[in-house]
Residue frames as qw, qx, qy, qz and C-alpha x, y, z in Angstrom:
[[0.499, 0.792, 0.349, 0.050, 94.64, 76.66, 128.09],
 [0.557, 0.010, 0.193, 0.808, 96.99, 78.52, 125.84],
 [0.080, 0.825, 0.247, -0.502, 96.74, 82.24, 125.47],
 [0.421, -0.073, 0.537, 0.727, 98.30, 82.24, 121.98],
 [0.184, 0.679, 0.588, 0.399, 95.15, 83.56, 120.24],
 [0.217, -0.941, -0.201, 0.163, 95.20, 86.55, 122.59],
 [0.501, -0.498, 0.322, 0.630, 98.90, 87.01, 121.97],
 [0.383, 0.252, 0.609, 0.647, 98.27, 87.05, 118.24],
 [0.024, 0.842, 0.481, 0.242, 95.37, 89.46, 118.54],
 [0.373, -0.848, -0.012, 0.376, 97.46, 91.71, 120.80],
 [0.496, -0.249, 0.467, 0.688, 100.30, 91.54, 118.31],
 [0.271, 0.522, 0.617, 0.523, 97.94, 92.32, 115.42],
 [0.146, -0.929, -0.340, 0.003, 96.45, 95.24, 117.35],
 [0.462, -0.689, 0.172, 0.532, 99.91, 96.56, 118.25],
 [0.459, 0.039, 0.563, 0.686, 101.01, 96.26, 114.63],
 [0.132, 0.738, 0.557, 0.357, 97.89, 98.05, 113.43],
 [0.285, -0.917, -0.166, 0.223, 98.39, 100.83, 115.97],
 [0.518, -0.449, 0.331, 0.649, 102.04, 101.21, 115.00],
 [0.352, 0.213, 0.599, 0.687, 101.39, 101.44, 111.27],
 [0.004, -0.844, -0.512, -0.161, 98.33, 103.66, 111.76],
 [0.342, -0.854, -0.022, 0.391, 100.40, 106.13, 113.75],
 [0.474, -0.265, 0.475, 0.693, 103.26, 106.01, 111.26],
 [0.274, 0.495, 0.642, 0.518, 100.85, 106.58, 108.38],
 [0.111, -0.925, -0.360, 0.040, 99.17, 109.53, 110.12],
 [0.402, -0.719, 0.185, 0.536, 102.58, 111.12, 110.75],
 [0.445, 0.001, 0.599, 0.666, 103.67, 110.46, 107.16],
 [0.171, 0.729, 0.580, 0.322, 100.50, 112.08, 105.81],
 [0.229, -0.935, -0.145, 0.231, 101.08, 115.14, 108.00],
 [0.475, -0.489, 0.382, 0.624, 104.71, 115.37, 106.91],
 [0.389, 0.288, 0.641, 0.596, 103.80, 115.10, 103.24],
 [0.035, 0.869, 0.471, 0.145, 101.06, 117.71, 103.57],
 [0.336, -0.850, 0.031, 0.404, 103.43, 120.11, 105.35],
 [0.467, -0.239, 0.516, 0.677, 106.12, 119.67, 102.70],
 [0.283, 0.501, 0.661, 0.481, 103.62, 120.11, 99.89],
 [0.084, -0.921, -0.380, 0.019, 102.01, 123.19, 101.47],
 [0.344, -0.833, 0.146, 0.407, 105.33, 124.89, 102.16],
 [0.724, 0.118, 0.430, 0.527, 107.10, 123.94, 98.91],
 [0.331, 0.796, 0.285, 0.420, 106.13, 127.11, 97.05],
 [0.287, -0.954, 0.068, -0.060, 107.23, 129.41, 99.85],
 [0.723, -0.468, 0.363, 0.356, 110.51, 127.58, 100.35],
 [0.657, 0.352, 0.403, 0.531, 111.24, 127.76, 96.63],
 [0.134, 0.920, 0.174, 0.325, 110.48, 131.49, 96.55],
 [0.432, -0.874, 0.221, 0.020, 112.90, 132.02, 99.42],
 [0.416, 0.697, -0.585, 0.007, 115.63, 130.18, 97.53],
 [0.485, -0.431, 0.712, -0.268, 115.59, 127.08, 99.68],
 [0.835, 0.270, -0.311, -0.365, 115.31, 124.48, 96.96],
 [0.442, 0.346, -0.799, 0.215, 118.21, 122.41, 98.33],
 [0.235, -0.135, 0.715, -0.644, 116.63, 122.30, 101.78],
 [0.746, 0.162, 0.108, -0.637, 113.28, 121.40, 100.29],
 [0.745, 0.327, -0.557, -0.164, 114.83, 118.57, 98.31],
 [0.170, 0.290, -0.836, 0.433, 116.47, 117.38, 101.52],
 [0.512, -0.012, 0.507, -0.693, 113.11, 117.30, 103.30],
 [0.818, 0.275, -0.172, -0.476, 111.59, 115.39, 100.41],
 [0.549, 0.367, -0.747, 0.076, 114.46, 112.88, 100.41],
 [0.111, -0.192, 0.791, -0.570, 114.04, 112.32, 104.15],
 [0.687, 0.118, 0.262, -0.667, 110.32, 111.80, 103.65],
 [0.785, 0.340, -0.426, -0.296, 110.88, 109.29, 100.84],
 [0.331, 0.337, -0.835, 0.281, 113.44, 107.38, 102.91],
 [0.331, -0.084, 0.673, -0.656, 111.11, 107.22, 105.93],
 [0.768, 0.222, 0.087, -0.594, 108.12, 106.13, 103.86],
 [0.673, 0.391, -0.612, -0.138, 110.21, 103.53, 102.05],
 [0.106, 0.269, -0.864, 0.411, 111.50, 102.04, 105.32],
 [0.496, 0.051, 0.558, -0.663, 108.01, 101.86, 106.74],
 [0.778, 0.329, -0.221, -0.488, 106.63, 100.36, 103.52],
 [0.511, 0.365, -0.777, 0.048, 109.33, 97.69, 103.63],
 [0.123, -0.143, 0.810, -0.556, 108.57, 96.93, 107.28],
 [0.679, 0.171, 0.249, -0.669, 104.85, 96.64, 106.49],
 [0.742, 0.357, -0.487, -0.292, 105.68, 94.18, 103.72],
 [0.267, 0.311, -0.864, 0.292, 107.85, 92.13, 106.10],
 [0.253, 0.023, 0.734, -0.630, 105.03, 91.97, 108.63],
 [0.070, 0.336, 0.902, 0.262, 102.41, 91.05, 106.05],
 [0.119, 0.655, 0.419, -0.617, 100.53, 94.35, 106.39],
 [0.428, 0.320, 0.604, 0.591, 99.58, 94.64, 102.73],
 [0.054, 0.898, 0.411, 0.148, 97.20, 97.59, 103.06],
 [0.338, -0.873, 0.100, 0.338, 99.78, 99.67, 104.89],
 [0.567, -0.180, 0.526, 0.608, 102.43, 98.59, 102.43],
 [0.335, 0.587, 0.572, 0.464, 100.23, 99.80, 99.56],
 [0.106, -0.963, -0.248, 0.004, 99.45, 103.10, 101.31],
 [0.448, -0.713, 0.275, 0.465, 103.11, 103.81, 102.00],
 [0.548, 0.137, 0.578, 0.588, 103.95, 102.87, 98.41],
 [0.183, 0.836, 0.433, 0.284, 101.53, 105.60, 97.31],
 [0.293, -0.935, 0.014, 0.200, 103.22, 108.10, 99.61],
 [0.586, -0.342, 0.453, 0.578, 106.63, 107.17, 98.24],
 [0.432, 0.453, 0.573, 0.528, 105.33, 107.74, 94.71],
 [0.017, -0.953, -0.281, -0.109, 103.86, 111.11, 95.70],
 [0.466, -0.771, 0.202, 0.384, 107.17, 112.10, 97.30],
 [0.578, -0.053, 0.543, 0.607, 109.07, 111.08, 94.19],
 [0.286, 0.711, 0.499, 0.405, 106.69, 113.08, 91.98],
 [0.209, -0.969, -0.101, 0.081, 107.10, 116.12, 94.24],
 [0.586, -0.498, 0.355, 0.532, 110.88, 115.72, 94.08],
 [0.490, 0.306, 0.553, 0.601, 110.70, 115.83, 90.26],
 [0.057, 0.898, 0.375, 0.222, 108.48, 118.94, 90.37],
 [0.385, -0.879, 0.078, 0.269, 110.89, 120.75, 92.70],
 [0.601, -0.249, 0.471, 0.595, 113.93, 119.75, 90.67],
 [0.380, 0.547, 0.542, 0.512, 112.20, 120.97, 87.52],
 [0.101, -0.959, -0.257, -0.061, 111.19, 124.26, 89.17],
 [0.550, -0.659, 0.186, 0.478, 114.83, 124.89, 90.16],
 [0.542, -0.008, 0.512, 0.666, 116.02, 124.86, 86.58]]
């Protein structure tokens, strides 16, 4: 007997675990950036804040692309939302600087 079905289910489970963990970390990172944005801006750290936001967008974009490659549509959609939220936050911070 072939154990390919188990291999596929293990692979699917591993993929789900990976993307679940990445998504949880991305949500935490976004929440931290969003919660601290006002304080960082008040302390004159707009450049640093924009750097954090750019790093977040890059990470979420890479993970979204990987999810698309692996056929993980739900995760791809969720990371796409996070990218959009990061981009909107970047615009808000850039606007607040001026």
